[in-house]
FIKOLZA-1660 file (N, C-alpha, C; in steps of 0.1 Angstrom, whole numbers, plus 5000, padded with zeros to 4 digits):
% residues 96
   i   px   py   pz ch aa at
   1 0551 2015 9036  A  X  N
   1 0552 2003 9029  A  X CA
   1 0566 1999 9027  A  X  C
   2 0570 1987 9030  A  X  N
   2 0584 1982 9029  A  X CA
   2 0586 1976 9015  A  X  C
   3 0595 1982 9008  A  X  N
   3 0598 1977 8994  A  X CA
   3 0611 1968 8994  A  X  C
   4 0616 1965 9005  A  X  N
   4 0628 1956 9005  A  X CA
   4 0623 1941 9002  A  X  C
   5 0631 1934 8995  A  X  N
   5 0628 1920 8991  A  X CA
   5 0639 1911 8996  A  X  C
   6 0635 1901 9004  A  X  N
   6 0644 1891 9008  A  X CA
   6 0644 1879 8999  A  X  C
   7 0655 1878 8991  A  X  N
   7 0655 1868 8980  A  X CA
   7 0659 1854 8986  A  X  C
   8 0661 1853 8999  A  X  N
   8 0665 1840 9004  A  X CA
   8 0654 1829 9003  A  X  C
   9 0641 1834 9003  A  X  N
   9 0630 1825 9002  A  X CA
   9 0625 1822 8988  A  X  C
  10 0631 1828 8978  A  X  N
  10 0626 1827 8964  A  X CA
  10 0633 1816 8957  A  X  C
  11 0626 1808 8950  A  X  N
  11 0632 1798 8942  A  X CA
  11 0643 1803 8932  A  X  C
  12 0654 1796 8931  A  X  N
  12 0665 1801 8923  A  X CA
  12 0661 1802 8908  A  X  C
  13 0652 1794 8904  A  X  N
  13 0647 1795 8890  A  X CA
  13 0640 1808 8888  A  X  C
  14 0632 1813 8897  A  X  N
  14 0626 1826 8896  A  X CA
  14 0636 1837 8896  A  X  C
  15 0646 1836 8904  A  X  N
  15 0657 1847 8904  A  X CA
  15 0664 1847 8891  A  X  C
  16 0667 1835 8885  A  X  N
  16 0674 1835 8872  A  X CA
  16 0665 1841 8861  A  X  C
  17 0652 1837 8862  A  X  N
  17 0642 1842 8852  A  X CA
  17 0642 1858 8853  A  X  C
  18 0641 1863 8865  A  X  N
  18 0639 1878 8866  A  X CA
  18 0652 1885 8862  A  X  C
  19 0663 1879 8864  A  X  N
  19 0676 1885 8859  A  X CA
  19 0676 1885 8844  A  X  C
  20 0672 1873 8838  A  X  N
  20 0673 1872 8824  A  X CA
  20 0663 1881 8817  A  X  C
  21 0650 1882 8822  A  X  N
  21 0640 1890 8815  A  X CA
  21 0643 1905 8816  A  X  C
  22 0650 1909 8827  A  X  N
  22 0654 1923 8828  A  X CA
  22 0665 1926 8819  A  X  C
  23 0675 1917 8817  A  X  N
  23 0686 1919 8808  A  X CA
  23 0680 1920 8793  A  X  C
  24 0671 1911 8790  A  X  N
  24 0665 1911 8777  A  X CA
  24 0657 1924 8774  A  X  C
  25 0649 1928 8784  A  X  N
  25 0641 1941 8783  A  X CA
  25 0650 1953 8782  A  X  C
  26 0661 1953 8790  A  X  N
  26 0671 1964 8789  A  X CA
  26 0676 1965 8774  A  X  C
  27 0681 1953 8770  A  X  N
  27 0686 1952 8756  A  X CA
  27 0676 1956 8745  A  X  C
  28 0664 1952 8747  A  X  N
  28 0653 1955 8737  A  X CA
  28 0652 1970 8736  A  X  C
  29 0652 1978 8747  A  X  N
  29 0651 1992 8746  A  X CA
  29 0663 1998 8739  A  X  C
  30 0675 1992 8741  A  X  N
  30 0687 1997 8734  A  X CA
  30 0687 1994 8719  A  X  C
  31 0682 1982 8716  A  X  N
  31 0681 1978 8702  A  X CA
  31 0671 1987 8695  A  X  C
  32 0660 1989 8701  A  X  N
  32 0649 1997 8695  A  X CA
  32 0654 2012 8693  A  X  C
  33 0662 2017 8702  A  X  N
  33 0667 2030 8701  A  X CA
  33 0677 2031 8689  A  X  C
  34 0686 2020 8688  A  X  N
  34 0695 2020 8677  A  X CA
  34 0687 2019 8664  A  X  C
  35 0677 2011 8663  A  X  N
  35 0669 2010 8651  A  X CA
  35 0662 2023 8648  A  X  C
  36 0657 2030 8658  A  X  N
  36 0651 2043 8655  A  X CA
  36 0661 2053 8649  A  X  C
  37 0673 2053 8654  A  X  N
  37 0683 2062 8649  A  X CA
  37 0687 2059 8635  A  X  C
  38 0687 2046 8632  A  X  N
  38 0692 2041 8619  A  X CA
  38 0681 2038 8609  A  X  C
  39 0668 2042 8612  A  X  N
  39 0657 2040 8603  A  X CA
  39 0654 2026 8600  A  X  C
  40 0656 2017 8609  A  X  N
  40 0653 2003 8607  A  X CA
  40 0639 1999 8612  A  X  C
  41 0635 1987 8609  A  X  N
  41 0622 1982 8614  A  X CA
  41 0623 1981 8629  A  X  C
  42 0613 1987 8636  A  X  N
  42 0614 1989 8650  A  X CA
  42 0607 1977 8658  A  X  C
  43 0611 1977 8671  A  X  N
  43 0604 1968 8681  A  X CA
  43 0592 1975 8685  A  X  C
  44 0580 1969 8685  A  X  N
  44 0568 1976 8688  A  X CA
  44 0567 1980 8703  A  X  C
  45 0560 1990 8705  A  X  N
  45 0558 1995 8719  A  X CA
  45 0551 1984 8727  A  X  C
  46 0542 1977 8720  A  X  N
  46 0535 1965 8727  A  X CA
  46 0545 1955 8731  A  X  C
  47 0555 1952 8723  A  X  N
  47 0565 1942 8727  A  X CA
  47 0573 1947 8738  A  X  C
  48 0577 1959 8738  A  X  N
  48 0585 1965 8749  A  X CA
  48 0577 1965 8762  A  X  C
  49 0565 1968 8761  A  X  N
  49 0556 1968 8773  A  X CA
  49 0554 1954 8778  A  X  C
  50 0552 1945 8769  A  X  N
  50 0550 1930 8772  A  X CA
  50 0562 1925 8779  A  X  C
  51 0574 1928 8775  A  X  N
  51 0586 1923 8781  A  X CA
  51 0587 1929 8796  A  X  C
  52 0583 1941 8797  A  X  N
  52 0583 1948 8810  A  X CA
  52 0573 1941 8819  A  X  C
  53 0561 1939 8814  A  X  N
  53 0550 1932 8822  A  X CA
  53 0554 1918 8826  A  X  C
  54 0562 1911 8817  A  X  N
  54 0566 1897 8820  A  X CA
  54 0576 1896 8831  A  X  C
  55 0579 1907 8837  A  X  N
  55 0589 1907 8848  A  X CA
  55 0601 1916 8846  A  X  C
  56 0602 1922 8834  A  X  N
  56 0613 1931 8831  A  X CA
  56 0611 1946 8833  A  X  C
  57 0603 1949 8843  A  X  N
  57 0600 1963 8845  A  X CA
  57 0612 1971 8849  A  X  C
  58 0621 1966 8858  A  X  N
  58 0633 1973 8862  A  X CA
  58 0642 1975 8850  A  X  C
  59 0644 1964 8842  A  X  N
  59 0652 1966 8830  A  X CA
  59 0647 1976 8820  A  X  C
  60 0633 1976 8819  A  X  N
  60 0627 1986 8811  A  X CA
  60 0629 2000 8815  A  X  C
  61 0628 2003 8828  A  X  N
  61 0630 2016 8834  A  X CA
  61 0645 2020 8832  A  X  C
  62 0654 2011 8835  A  X  N
  62 0668 2014 8833  A  X CA
  62 0672 2016 8819  A  X  C
  63 0666 2008 8810  A  X  N
  63 0669 2010 8795  A  X CA
  63 0663 2023 8790  A  X  C
  64 0651 2026 8795  A  X  N
  64 0644 2039 8790  A  X CA
  64 0653 2051 8793  A  X  C
  65 0659 2051 8805  A  X  N
  65 0667 2063 8809  A  X CA
  65 0681 2062 8804  A  X  C
  66 0687 2050 8804  A  X  N
  66 0701 2048 8799  A  X CA
  66 0702 2052 8784  A  X  C
  67 0692 2047 8776  A  X  N
  67 0692 2050 8762  A  X CA
  67 0684 2062 8758  A  X  C
  68 0678 2069 8768  A  X  N
  68 0669 2080 8766  A  X CA
  68 0659 2077 8755  A  X  C
  69 0652 2066 8757  A  X  N
  69 0643 2061 8747  A  X CA
  69 0629 2059 8754  A  X  C
  70 0619 2064 8747  A  X  N
  70 0605 2064 8752  A  X CA
  70 0602 2072 8765  A  X  C
  71 0611 2082 8767  A  X  N
  71 0610 2090 8779  A  X CA
  71 0599 2100 8778  A  X  C
  72 0593 2103 8767  A  X  N
  72 0583 2112 8765  A  X CA
  72 0569 2106 8763  A  X  C
  73 0569 2092 8764  A  X  N
  73 0556 2085 8763  A  X CA
  73 0550 2082 8776  A  X  C
  74 0538 2087 8779  A  X  N
  74 0532 2086 8792  A  X CA
  74 0530 2072 8796  A  X  C
  75 0527 2063 8786  A  X  N
  75 0524 2049 8790  A  X CA
  75 0537 2042 8795  A  X  C
  76 0549 2047 8791  A  X  N
  76 0561 2042 8796  A  X CA
  76 0565 2049 8809  A  X  C
  77 0564 2062 8810  A  X  N
  77 0567 2070 8821  A  X CA
  77 0559 2066 8834  A  X  C
  78 0546 2063 8832  A  X  N
  78 0538 2059 8842  A  X CA
  78 0537 2043 8844  A  X  C
  79 0535 2037 8832  A  X  N
  79 0533 2022 8832  A  X CA
  79 0544 2014 8838  A  X  C
  80 0557 2017 8834  A  X  N
  80 0568 2009 8839  A  X CA
  80 0570 2010 8854  A  X  C
  81 0569 2022 8860  A  X  N
  81 0570 2022 8875  A  X CA
  81 0558 2015 8882  A  X  C
  82 0546 2016 8876  A  X  N
  82 0535 2009 8881  A  X CA
  82 0537 1994 8881  A  X  C
  83 0542 1989 8869  A  X  N
  83 0546 1975 8868  A  X CA
  83 0556 1971 8878  A  X  C
  84 0566 1979 8880  A  X  N
  84 0577 1976 8890  A  X CA
  84 0571 1975 8904  A  X  C
  85 0562 1984 8908  A  X  N
  85 0556 1983 8921  A  X CA
  85 0547 1970 8922  A  X  C
  86 0540 1967 8911  A  X  N
  86 0532 1955 8911  A  X CA
  86 0541 1942 8912  A  X  C
  87 0553 1942 8906  A  X  N
  87 0562 1931 8906  A  X CA
  87 0568 1930 8921  A  X  C
  88 0571 1941 8927  A  X  N
  88 0576 1940 8941  A  X CA
  88 0565 1935 8950  A  X  C
  89 0553 1939 8948  A  X  N
  89 0542 1935 8956  A  X CA
  89 0540 1920 8954  A  X  C
  90 0540 1915 8942  A  X  N
  90 0539 1900 8940  A  X CA
  90 0550 1893 8946  A  X  C
  91 0562 1898 8946  A  X  N
  91 0573 1891 8952  A  X CA
  91 0571 1890 8967  A  X  C
  92 0566 1901 8973  A  X  N
  92 0563 1902 8987  A  X CA
  92 0552 1891 8991  A  X  C
  93 0542 1890 8982  A  X  N
  93 0531 1881 8985  A  X CA
  93 0536 1866 8984  A  X  C
  94 0546 1864 8976  A  X  N
  94 0552 1851 8974  A  X CA
  94 0561 1847 8986  A  X  C
  95 0563 1856 8995  A  X  N
  95 0570 1853 9007  A  X CA
  95 0584 1858 9006  A  X  C
  96 0587 1866 8997  A  X  N
  96 0601 1871 8996  A  X CA
  96 0604 1882 9006  A  X  C
% end
């Protein structure tokens, strides 16, 4: 299976959206880690997973390992890579 994506055929709006949602998701993992350390009101796991499902799976994976956050939760360890594969597949189906 070829996982390379040719972005030349994808609408610029989609590219901007994917960049933005991945930055937001990465930041959300970092903010939640900071809140966990400081005993603050947390970002829900459902919100983190929703951001990842909305296209931010790569940002979620990078945030999970960069901030060492949610790395022991099976739903994140398995779910985020599955979402990333699904996102790549969708991009391939869109003609990317």
